[in-house]
C-alpha positions in Angstrom: -21.6 25.4 -110.2 -25.1 26.1 -111.1 -27.2 28.3 -108.0 -30.6 26.3 -107.5 -33.7 28.5 -108.1 -35.0 29.7 -105.6 -38.1 28.5 -103.8 -40.9 30.4 -104.6 -44.1 30.9 -103.5 -47.2 33.1 -105.2 -48.9 35.2 -102.4 -51.8 37.4 -103.6 -55.7 37.2 -104.7 -56.9 34.0 -106.4 -59.1 35.7 -109.0 -56.0 38.3 -109.3 -53.3 35.0 -109.8 -55.9 34.2 -112.5 -55.6 37.2 -114.8 -52.0 37.7 -113.8 -50.6 34.7 -113.7 -50.7 34.3 -117.9 -49.8 30.8 -119.9 -46.2 33.2 -120.7 -45.7 34.3 -117.4 -46.0 30.7 -115.6 -43.7 29.2 -118.6 -41.1 32.6 -117.6 -42.1 31.5 -113.3 -41.1 27.9 -113.5 -37.7 28.3 -115.6 -36.5 30.9 -113.0 -37.9 29.9 -110.3 -38.5 26.4 -108.2 -42.6 27.4 -108.1 -45.9 25.8 -107.8 -47.9 28.1 -110.3 -51.1 26.5 -108.8 -50.8 27.1 -105.4 -51.5 30.7 -104.7 -51.3 31.7 -101.1 -54.3 34.4 -99.9 -54.3 33.7 -96.3 -51.1 32.9 -94.5 -52.9 30.9 -91.7 -53.2 27.4 -91.7 -51.0 24.2 -91.5 -50.3 23.8 -95.3 -49.7 27.2 -95.5 -47.0 27.1 -92.8 -45.4 23.9 -94.8 -45.3 25.7 -97.2 -43.4 28.9 -96.1 -41.8 27.2 -93.8 -39.4 26.5 -96.8 -39.7 29.6 -99.1 -37.2 31.8 -100.1 -39.1 34.3 -102.2 -42.8 35.8 -102.0 -44.0 36.7 -105.6 -46.9 39.1 -104.6 -49.5 41.2 -106.2 -53.2 42.3 -104.9 -54.7 41.2 -102.0 -51.3 39.5 -100.5 -52.6 39.6 -96.4 -49.3 41.4 -94.7 -46.1 39.6 -94.0 -46.1 40.0 -90.4 -43.8 38.6 -87.7 -45.9 36.1 -87.2 -45.9 35.3 -90.9 -41.3 35.6 -90.6 -41.3 32.9 -87.6 -42.7 30.7 -90.5 -40.9 31.8 -93.0 -37.2 31.3 -91.5 -35.8 31.4 -94.7 -37.4 34.1 -96.8 -35.6 37.2 -97.9 -37.0 38.5 -101.2 -40.3 39.7 -102.0 -40.8 40.2 -105.4 -44.3 42.7 -106.2 -46.2 42.0 -109.1 -48.1 45.5 -108.7 -47.7 48.8 -107.6 -47.5 50.0 -104.0 -45.9 47.7 -101.5 -47.3 49.3 -98.7 -50.3 47.4 -97.7 -48.4 43.6 -97.1 -44.8 44.6 -96.5 -44.5 45.4 -92.5 -41.8 47.2 -90.3 -41.2 43.0 -89.9 -39.8 43.0 -92.7 -37.4 45.7 -92.9 -36.0 44.7 -89.3 -35.5 41.1 -91.2 -33.8 43.0 -93.9 -35.8 41.0 -96.6 -35.2 42.3 -99.8 -38.5 43.9 -101.5 -39.0 44.8 -105.4 -42.1 46.6 -106.9 -43.5 46.5 -110.2 -44.5 50.4 -109.8 -42.7 51.3 -113.3 -45.3 49.1 -114.9 -48.1 50.2 -113.4 -47.1 53.7 -114.2 -47.3 53.1 -118.2 -51.4 52.9 -118.4 -51.4 55.5 -115.7 -49.8 58.1 -117.1 -51.6 56.8 -120.9 -54.8 57.5 -119.4 -53.5 60.7 -118.3 -52.0 62.1 -121.4 -55.3 61.1 -122.9 -57.3 63.1 -120.4 -55.0 66.2 -121.3 -55.6 66.4 -124.5 -59.5 65.4 -124.5 -60.1 68.3 -122.2 -58.6 71.4 -123.2 -60.4 69.9 -126.7 -63.0 69.8 -125.3 -64.3 66.5 -127.0 -66.6 65.4 -123.7 -68.7 68.5 -124.3 -68.7 68.6 -128.2 -69.5 64.7 -128.2 -72.3 65.7 -125.8 -74.2 68.5 -127.0 -73.1 67.0 -130.9 -75.2 64.3 -129.8 -78.4 66.1 -128.8 -78.0 69.2 -131.5 -77.4 67.1 -134.3 -76.5 70.1 -136.8 -73.6 72.5 -136.7 -72.7 73.6 -133.5 -70.1 77.0 -133.9 -67.8 76.0 -131.6 -65.3 79.0 -131.5 -68.3 80.6 -130.1 -68.9 78.2 -127.2 -65.9 77.4 -126.4 -63.3 80.1 -127.2 -59.5 79.2 -127.4 -60.6 75.7 -127.6 -57.3 73.4 -128.7 -53.8 72.0 -127.4 -51.6 74.9 -128.9 -49.7 76.5 -126.1 -52.1 75.7 -123.2 -50.4 75.5 -120.1 -50.6 72.1 -118.0 -49.7 71.5 -114.1 -47.9 68.7 -112.8 -48.8 67.5 -108.8 -46.0 65.4 -107.6 -42.8 64.5 -109.4 -43.3 60.6 -108.6 -43.0 57.9 -111.7 -46.2 58.3 -112.6 -45.5 61.9 -112.9 -42.4 62.2 -114.3 -43.5 59.7 -116.8 -46.9 61.9 -117.9 -44.1 65.3 -118.8 -41.9 62.6 -120.9 -45.3 62.0 -122.8 -46.3 65.2 -123.0 -42.9 66.5 -124.8 -43.9 66.2 -128.1 -46.7 68.4 -127.7 -46.6 71.9 -128.2 -47.8 72.5 -124.3 -46.7 74.5 -121.7 -46.1 72.0 -118.6 -45.1 72.8 -115.0 -44.5 70.7 -112.2 -45.2 71.2 -108.3 -42.9 69.0 -106.1 -41.8 70.1 -102.4 -38.7 67.1 -103.0 -37.8 67.7 -106.7 -33.9 68.4 -106.4 -33.5 67.1 -110.5 -34.3 69.2 -113.9 -37.1 67.3 -115.4 -36.5 70.1 -117.7 -40.0 72.2 -117.5 -40.2 75.0 -114.9 -41.0 73.9 -111.3 -43.3 76.0 -109.3 -45.0 76.2 -106.0 -48.3 74.8 -106.0 -50.2 78.1 -105.9 -49.1 79.2 -108.8 -49.1 76.1 -110.6 -53.3 76.2 -109.5 -53.3 80.0 -110.6 -52.0 79.4 -113.9 -53.0 75.5 -115.4 -55.6 75.0 -117.8 -55.6 71.7 -116.7 -53.7 70.3 -113.5 -53.1 66.8 -112.9 -52.7 65.1 -109.4 -49.6 62.2 -108.9 -48.8 63.1 -105.3 -48.5 59.9 -102.8 -51.6 60.0 -100.0 -50.2 60.6 -96.8 -51.3 62.5 -93.4 -49.8 65.7 -95.0 -51.3 65.7 -98.6 -54.9 65.3 -97.4 -57.1 67.7 -99.3 -54.0 68.9 -100.7 -56.9 70.6 -103.1 -58.8 71.9 -100.5 -61.6 74.8 -101.7 -58.6 77.2 -101.9 -56.6 75.9 -104.4 -60.2 74.9 -106.2 -61.1 78.5 -106.2 -57.6 79.5 -107.8 -58.2 77.7 -110.6 -59.1 79.6 -114.2 -62.8 79.1 -115.3 -62.6 76.2 -117.4 -59.5 74.9 -116.5 -60.1 70.7 -115.4 -58.6 68.9 -112.7 -57.3 65.2 -113.2 -57.1 62.9 -110.6 -55.2 59.3 -110.8 -53.4 59.1 -107.9 -55.9 59.1 -104.4 -59.5 60.3 -103.9 -58.1 62.0 -100.3 -55.8 64.3 -102.4 -58.9 66.3 -103.4 -61.6 67.4 -100.8 -64.1 66.0 -102.5 -67.1 68.2 -101.2 -65.3 71.2 -101.9 -64.9 70.2 -105.9 -68.3 68.8 -105.8 -69.2 72.8 -105.2 -66.9 74.2 -107.9 -67.9 71.7 -110.1 -72.3 72.0 -109.5 -71.7 75.8 -110.8 -70.0 74.5 -113.9 -66.9 76.6 -113.2 -64.4 74.2 -113.3 -63.9 70.4 -114.9 -63.1 67.4 -113.7 -61.6 63.8 -114.9 -61.7 61.7 -111.8 -60.5 58.3 -111.6 -60.1 58.4 -107.7 -62.5 58.8 -105.3 -63.2 59.0 -101.2 -64.5 56.5 -100.5 -63.8 54.2 -103.6 -67.1 53.5 -104.5 -69.0 56.2 -104.0 -72.8 56.6 -102.8 -75.2 55.7 -105.5 -76.6 59.7 -105.1 -73.2 61.4 -105.3 -73.4 64.2 -107.8 -70.3 62.9 -109.4 -72.0 60.2 -111.4 -74.1 63.0 -112.9 -72.5 66.6 -113.4 -71.9 67.1 -117.0 -68.0 68.5 -116.7 -67.3 65.2 -115.1 -65.5 62.0 -116.5 -65.8 59.4 -113.8 -64.3 56.1 -114.5 -64.3 53.0 -111.9 -60.1 53.9 -110.8 -58.7 52.0 -114.2 -56.5 53.7 -115.1 -53.7 51.5 -113.9 -53.4 48.5 -115.0 -56.0 45.9 -116.2 -57.5 43.8 -118.0 -54.4 43.3 -121.0 -51.9 45.3 -119.2 -51.4 42.9 -116.1 -49.0 40.9 -118.1 -46.8 44.0 -118.2 -46.6 44.3 -114.9 -46.4 40.0 -114.0 -43.1 40.3 -116.9 -40.9 42.6 -114.9 -41.5 41.1 -111.5 -40.9 38.0 -113.1 -37.7 39.4 -114.6 -36.6 41.0 -111.1 -37.2 37.2 -109.9 -34.6 36.1 -112.5 -31.8 38.9 -111.2 -32.6 37.2 -108.2 -31.5 34.2 -109.0 -29.0 35.5 -110.5 -27.4 37.0 -107.4 -27.4 40.5 -109.2 -29.5 43.1 -107.5 -33.2 44.2 -108.4 -33.4 46.9 -110.8 -36.6 48.1 -109.3 -36.1 47.6 -105.4 -37.7 49.5 -102.7 -36.7 50.7 -99.9 -38.0 51.6 -96.1 -37.0 55.1 -96.4 -39.0 55.6 -99.6 -42.1 55.0 -98.6 -42.4 57.7 -96.4 -42.8 59.8 -99.3 -44.7 57.2 -102.2 -47.7 55.7 -102.8 
Protein backbone atom coordinates (compact mmCIF):
# COMPACT_ATOMS: atom_id res chain seq x y z
CA UNK A 1 0.00 0.00 0.00
CA UNK A 2 1.41 3.36 -1.04
CA UNK A 3 1.81 5.89 1.76
CA UNK A 4 0.00 9.17 0.96
CA UNK A 5 2.21 12.13 0.16
CA UNK A 6 2.55 14.38 3.23
CA UNK A 7 0.52 17.59 3.16
CA UNK A 8 3.23 20.27 2.96
CA UNK A 9 3.21 24.06 3.07
CA UNK A 10 5.85 26.53 1.91
CA UNK A 11 6.69 28.99 4.72
CA UNK A 12 9.24 31.66 3.83
CA UNK A 13 9.55 35.14 2.39
CA UNK A 14 7.73 35.49 -0.90
CA UNK A 15 10.79 36.99 -2.60
CA UNK A 16 12.84 34.05 -1.32
CA UNK A 17 10.35 31.56 -2.74
CA UNK A 18 10.57 33.14 -6.20
CA UNK A 19 14.33 32.54 -6.27
CA UNK A 20 14.40 29.24 -4.40
CA UNK A 21 11.56 27.29 -5.98
CA UNK A 22 12.83 26.92 -9.52
CA UNK A 23 10.94 24.86 -12.09
CA UNK A 24 12.89 21.70 -11.32
CA UNK A 25 12.52 22.18 -7.55
CA UNK A 26 8.79 22.74 -8.02
CA UNK A 27 8.53 19.56 -10.08
CA UNK A 28 10.28 17.53 -7.40
CA UNK A 29 8.21 19.05 -4.58
CA UNK A 30 4.94 18.13 -6.29
CA UNK A 31 6.23 14.60 -6.89
CA UNK A 32 7.08 13.86 -3.23
CA UNK A 33 4.49 15.95 -1.34
CA UNK A 34 0.89 17.09 -1.46
CA UNK A 35 1.76 20.76 -1.92
CA UNK A 36 0.58 23.90 -3.65
CA UNK A 37 3.89 25.53 -4.69
CA UNK A 38 2.07 28.78 -5.43
CA UNK A 39 0.91 29.12 -1.81
CA UNK A 40 3.71 30.80 0.14
CA UNK A 41 3.11 31.64 3.79
CA UNK A 42 5.11 34.55 5.21
CA UNK A 43 2.72 35.27 8.08
CA UNK A 44 0.97 32.61 10.16
CA UNK A 45 -1.94 34.93 11.02
CA UNK A 46 -5.16 35.14 9.02
CA UNK A 47 -8.11 32.78 8.32
CA UNK A 48 -6.79 31.46 5.00
CA UNK A 49 -3.49 30.48 6.60
CA UNK A 50 -5.29 28.87 9.54
CA UNK A 51 -7.18 26.61 7.13
CA UNK A 52 -3.95 25.56 5.41
CA UNK A 53 -2.17 24.96 8.72
CA UNK A 54 -4.99 22.80 10.00
CA UNK A 55 -4.13 20.05 7.53
CA UNK A 56 -0.37 20.49 7.33
CA UNK A 57 1.99 17.65 8.20
CA UNK A 58 5.23 19.31 7.02
CA UNK A 59 6.48 22.87 6.67
CA UNK A 60 9.08 23.43 3.94
CA UNK A 61 10.74 26.61 5.23
CA UNK A 62 13.47 29.02 4.27
CA UNK A 63 14.61 32.55 5.08
CA UNK A 64 11.97 34.85 6.61
CA UNK A 65 9.80 32.03 7.86
CA UNK A 66 7.92 33.44 10.88
CA UNK A 67 8.55 31.82 14.29
CA UNK A 68 6.65 28.59 14.79
CA UNK A 69 5.17 29.34 18.21
CA UNK A 70 2.69 27.59 20.50
CA UNK A 71 -0.09 29.57 18.82
CA UNK A 72 1.00 28.40 15.38
CA UNK A 73 1.22 24.79 16.53
CA UNK A 74 -2.25 25.01 18.03
CA UNK A 75 -3.47 25.79 14.49
CA UNK A 76 -1.46 22.86 13.07
CA UNK A 77 -2.38 19.82 15.17
CA UNK A 78 -1.04 17.42 12.54
CA UNK A 79 2.33 19.10 12.03
CA UNK A 80 5.12 16.54 12.38
CA UNK A 81 8.19 17.95 10.60
CA UNK A 82 9.94 21.12 9.45
CA UNK A 83 12.33 20.87 6.51
CA UNK A 84 14.43 24.02 6.27
CA UNK A 85 15.86 25.04 2.89
CA UNK A 86 18.51 27.30 4.42
CA UNK A 87 21.07 27.18 7.24
CA UNK A 88 20.28 28.04 10.85
CA UNK A 89 16.86 27.09 12.24
CA UNK A 90 17.20 29.31 15.31
CA UNK A 91 15.06 32.08 13.85
CA UNK A 92 11.87 30.06 13.49
CA UNK A 93 12.18 26.81 15.45
CA UNK A 94 11.01 27.62 18.98
CA UNK A 95 10.97 25.67 22.22
CA UNK A 96 7.36 24.84 21.43
CA UNK A 97 8.53 22.80 18.42
CA UNK A 98 10.87 20.68 20.54
CA UNK A 99 8.15 20.19 23.16
CA UNK A 100 5.80 18.93 20.44
CA UNK A 101 8.49 16.54 19.21
CA UNK A 102 8.59 18.11 15.74
CA UNK A 103 11.25 16.58 13.50
CA UNK A 104 13.60 19.25 12.12
CA UNK A 105 16.00 19.13 9.19
CA UNK A 106 18.29 21.84 7.80
CA UNK A 107 20.11 22.37 4.52
CA UNK A 108 23.05 23.92 6.38
CA UNK A 109 25.38 21.38 4.78
CA UNK A 110 24.52 22.70 1.32
CA UNK A 111 24.74 26.31 2.48
CA UNK A 112 28.21 25.60 3.91
CA UNK A 113 29.66 24.86 0.48
CA UNK A 114 29.71 28.40 -1.00
CA UNK A 115 30.91 29.85 2.31
CA UNK A 116 33.82 27.40 2.32
CA UNK A 117 34.58 28.20 -1.33
CA UNK A 118 34.57 31.96 -0.61
CA UNK A 119 36.90 31.33 2.34
CA UNK A 120 39.29 29.21 0.29
CA UNK A 121 39.53 31.92 -2.39
CA UNK A 122 40.07 34.57 0.30
CA UNK A 123 42.89 32.59 1.92
CA UNK A 124 44.72 32.02 -1.35
CA UNK A 125 44.28 35.63 -2.48
CA UNK A 126 45.34 36.98 0.93
CA UNK A 127 48.66 35.12 0.98
CA UNK A 128 49.30 36.03 -2.65
CA UNK A 129 48.56 39.73 -1.86
CA UNK A 130 46.31 39.84 -4.92
CA UNK A 131 44.31 42.91 -3.90
CA UNK A 132 47.38 44.97 -3.03
CA UNK A 133 49.20 44.00 -6.19
CA UNK A 134 46.18 44.64 -8.42
CA UNK A 135 45.72 48.10 -6.87
CA UNK A 136 49.39 49.01 -7.22
CA UNK A 137 49.52 47.72 -10.78
CA UNK A 138 46.48 49.79 -11.67
CA UNK A 139 48.05 52.88 -10.10
CA UNK A 140 51.63 52.54 -11.41
CA UNK A 141 51.16 50.62 -14.68
CA UNK A 142 54.80 49.60 -14.46
CA UNK A 143 56.99 46.88 -12.88
CA UNK A 144 56.37 46.77 -9.12
CA UNK A 145 59.40 45.02 -7.52
CA UNK A 146 57.00 42.70 -5.74
CA UNK A 147 59.60 40.83 -3.68
CA UNK A 148 60.72 44.15 -2.20
CA UNK A 149 57.20 45.32 -1.42
CA UNK A 150 55.90 41.94 -0.25
CA UNK A 151 58.82 39.80 0.94
CA UNK A 152 57.88 36.13 1.14
CA UNK A 153 54.40 36.61 -0.32
CA UNK A 154 52.67 33.51 -1.68
CA UNK A 155 50.98 30.40 -0.32
CA UNK A 156 53.78 27.86 0.04
CA UNK A 157 54.09 26.74 3.69
CA UNK A 158 52.05 29.64 5.02
CA UNK A 159 50.06 28.93 8.18
CA UNK A 160 46.27 29.13 8.17
CA UNK A 161 44.17 29.08 11.33
CA UNK A 162 40.56 27.88 11.45
CA UNK A 163 38.57 29.14 14.43
CA UNK A 164 35.67 26.77 14.98
CA UNK A 165 35.39 23.15 13.84
CA UNK A 166 31.87 23.83 12.60
CA UNK A 167 30.41 22.32 9.45
CA UNK A 168 31.91 25.19 7.45
CA UNK A 169 35.21 25.14 9.33
CA UNK A 170 35.60 21.43 8.64
CA UNK A 171 34.78 21.91 4.97
CA UNK A 172 37.39 24.66 4.68
CA UNK A 173 39.97 22.30 6.17
CA UNK A 174 39.02 19.69 3.55
CA UNK A 175 39.33 22.21 0.71
CA UNK A 176 42.77 23.28 1.95
CA UNK A 177 44.22 19.74 1.88
CA UNK A 178 45.55 19.85 -1.73
CA UNK A 179 47.60 22.97 -0.97
CA UNK A 180 51.01 23.04 0.68
CA UNK A 181 49.77 25.06 3.63
CA UNK A 182 50.12 24.42 7.35
CA UNK A 183 46.64 24.41 8.91
CA UNK A 184 45.74 24.77 12.60
CA UNK A 185 42.33 24.57 14.25
CA UNK A 186 41.04 25.97 17.53
CA UNK A 187 37.74 24.84 19.05
CA UNK A 188 37.12 24.14 22.75
CA UNK A 189 34.53 21.47 21.90
CA UNK A 190 36.57 19.55 19.34
CA UNK A 191 36.97 15.90 20.27
CA UNK A 192 37.69 14.14 16.96
CA UNK A 193 40.84 14.22 14.84
CA UNK A 194 40.54 16.45 11.77
CA UNK A 195 44.04 15.64 10.57
CA UNK A 196 45.43 19.06 11.52
CA UNK A 197 46.93 20.26 14.83
CA UNK A 198 44.41 21.37 17.45
CA UNK A 199 45.77 24.36 19.39
CA UNK A 200 44.56 26.92 21.89
CA UNK A 201 43.03 30.07 20.43
CA UNK A 202 45.76 32.46 21.58
CA UNK A 203 48.45 30.24 20.08
CA UNK A 204 46.56 30.13 16.79
CA UNK A 205 46.43 33.94 16.66
CA UNK A 206 50.16 34.14 17.27
CA UNK A 207 51.23 31.55 14.70
CA UNK A 208 49.01 32.13 11.66
CA UNK A 209 49.38 34.21 8.51
CA UNK A 210 45.66 33.96 7.83
CA UNK A 211 42.90 33.35 10.40
CA UNK A 212 39.37 32.42 9.32
CA UNK A 213 36.41 32.55 11.70
CA UNK A 214 33.80 29.78 11.67
CA UNK A 215 32.45 29.85 15.22
CA UNK A 216 28.76 30.40 16.10
CA UNK A 217 27.48 33.70 17.45
CA UNK A 218 26.69 32.99 21.11
CA UNK A 219 26.90 35.14 24.24
CA UNK A 220 30.21 33.50 25.11
CA UNK A 221 31.69 34.11 21.64
CA UNK A 222 30.79 37.80 21.44
CA UNK A 223 34.01 39.73 20.68
CA UNK A 224 35.96 36.48 20.73
CA UNK A 225 38.40 38.42 18.58
CA UNK A 226 39.17 41.37 20.83
CA UNK A 227 41.98 43.92 20.95
CA UNK A 228 44.23 41.50 22.83
CA UNK A 229 43.91 38.73 20.25
CA UNK A 230 44.28 41.15 17.36
CA UNK A 231 47.51 42.37 18.96
CA UNK A 232 48.79 38.78 18.95
CA UNK A 233 48.47 38.53 15.16
CA UNK A 234 51.61 38.72 13.05
CA UNK A 235 52.33 41.90 11.16
CA UNK A 236 50.75 41.55 7.72
CA UNK A 237 48.39 38.74 8.80
CA UNK A 238 44.84 38.56 7.47
CA UNK A 239 41.60 38.04 9.40
CA UNK A 240 38.67 36.54 7.46
CA UNK A 241 35.16 36.70 8.88
CA UNK A 242 32.33 34.90 7.08
CA UNK A 243 30.64 33.84 10.34
CA UNK A 244 28.98 36.65 12.31
CA UNK A 245 29.96 40.25 12.93
CA UNK A 246 29.52 39.88 16.69
CA UNK A 247 32.55 37.57 16.89
CA UNK A 248 34.86 40.54 16.35
CA UNK A 249 35.36 43.74 18.35
CA UNK A 250 34.88 45.86 15.26
CA UNK A 251 36.27 49.07 16.77
CA UNK A 252 39.44 47.24 17.82
CA UNK A 253 39.77 45.73 14.35
CA UNK A 254 39.31 49.11 12.66
CA UNK A 255 42.04 50.56 14.89
CA UNK A 256 44.51 47.83 13.85
CA UNK A 257 43.55 48.12 10.20
CA UNK A 258 43.90 51.90 10.25
CA UNK A 259 47.50 51.45 11.42
CA UNK A 260 48.10 49.30 8.36
CA UNK A 261 49.43 46.39 10.38
CA UNK A 262 46.79 43.83 9.43
CA UNK A 263 44.55 42.88 6.52
CA UNK A 264 40.92 41.76 6.65
CA UNK A 265 38.35 40.05 4.47
CA UNK A 266 34.98 40.90 6.00
CA UNK A 267 31.67 39.48 4.76
CA UNK A 268 29.70 40.05 7.98
CA UNK A 269 29.62 43.13 10.19
CA UNK A 270 27.85 44.58 13.20
CA UNK A 271 25.40 46.00 12.30
CA UNK A 272 24.75 44.00 9.13
CA UNK A 273 24.58 47.22 7.11
CA UNK A 274 27.40 49.51 8.15
CA UNK A 275 26.82 53.26 8.40
CA UNK A 276 27.94 55.15 5.33
CA UNK A 277 30.87 56.73 7.21
CA UNK A 278 32.39 53.44 8.39
CA UNK A 279 36.16 53.34 7.73
CA UNK A 280 35.79 49.74 6.56
CA UNK A 281 34.44 50.95 3.20
CA UNK A 282 37.62 52.88 2.40
CA UNK A 283 40.56 51.17 4.09
CA UNK A 284 42.85 49.80 1.35
CA UNK A 285 43.77 46.72 3.39
CA UNK A 286 40.14 45.57 3.66
CA UNK A 287 38.03 43.49 1.28
CA UNK A 288 34.46 44.22 2.39
CA UNK A 289 31.51 42.33 0.92
CA UNK A 290 27.79 42.50 1.86
CA UNK A 291 27.20 39.01 3.28
CA UNK A 292 27.60 37.22 -0.05
CA UNK A 293 29.56 34.15 1.05
CA UNK A 294 26.48 31.99 1.59
CA UNK A 295 24.02 30.69 -0.97
CA UNK A 296 22.91 33.32 -3.46
CA UNK A 297 21.81 33.42 -7.10
CA UNK A 298 22.57 30.17 -8.88
CA UNK A 299 23.62 28.52 -5.61
CA UNK A 300 20.10 28.57 -4.14
CA UNK A 301 18.86 25.43 -5.96
CA UNK A 302 21.55 23.40 -4.16
CA UNK A 303 19.92 24.03 -0.78
CA UNK A 304 16.42 23.69 -2.20
CA UNK A 305 17.21 20.26 -3.63
CA UNK A 306 18.81 19.04 -0.41
CA UNK A 307 15.66 20.07 1.44
CA UNK A 308 13.53 18.21 -1.11
CA UNK A 309 15.74 15.15 -0.56
CA UNK A 310 14.98 15.39 3.15
CA UNK A 311 11.26 15.81 2.47
CA UNK A 312 11.37 12.69 0.29
CA UNK A 313 13.04 10.75 3.11
CA UNK A 314 10.31 11.85 5.50
CA UNK A 315 7.64 10.81 3.01
CA UNK A 316 9.25 7.37 2.80
CA UNK A 317 9.42 7.03 6.59
CA UNK A 318 13.23 7.23 6.57
CA UNK A 319 15.16 9.36 9.12
CA UNK A 320 16.60 12.66 7.98
CA UNK A 321 20.23 12.72 6.88
CA UNK A 322 20.54 16.31 8.10
CA UNK A 323 18.36 16.30 11.17
CA UNK A 324 18.75 18.97 13.85
CA UNK A 325 18.51 18.22 17.57
CA UNK A 326 17.58 20.76 20.23
CA UNK A 327 20.80 20.28 22.18
CA UNK A 328 22.91 21.12 19.11
CA UNK A 329 21.56 24.65 18.93
CA UNK A 330 23.31 25.77 22.11
CA UNK A 331 26.65 25.43 20.30
CA UNK A 332 25.74 26.11 16.67
CA UNK A 333 24.88 29.02 14.45
